[in-house]
N, C-alpha and C positions, 0 to 999 in steps of 0.2 A: 876186720872180720869179714869172712866170705860166706855168703848164703848160697848153698848149692842149688837151691830151687830157682834163684834169680840169675844164675850165671848162664851166659849164652854159649852154646856149643854149636859148631858148624862142621860140615864135612866136605871133603874134596875127593872126587873120583877121577882117576887118570886111567885111560885105556890105551894100550899100544898093541898093534899087531904087525908082525913081519913074516911074510910067507910069499910063495909064488915065484914067478920069473924074476931073477936078479937077487934073490935071497938064497944063500946056500943052506943046506940042511942043518948045519951047526948053529945058525942064527935064527932059524924059523921058530917063532914063538908067539904066544899071546901073553901079555902082561897086564894085570889089573892091580892098581894101588889105591887103597882107601886111607885117607888121613883124617883123623878127628882132632879138631882144635878146641880145646877147652880153655878156661880162664888161665890156668897156670901150667898146662901140660899139652903136649902134642903127641899123638900116638899114630903110627903108620903101620899098615900091613900090606905086604906085596904077595901076590899069587902069580907064579909063572908056569905056563903050560908049554912044554916043548912040543913042536909039531913034527 
């Protein structure tokens, strides 16, 4: 039996940026990914902004 109040949930945030000298326009972007880890599930959301 699982008690949702006592389950531990934690989050992970990843940030990546690619722009400037050496990065062509097609790959210039900012990417943010947030992952939520719960007892039986993992949910991930990614936001990409092209520069």
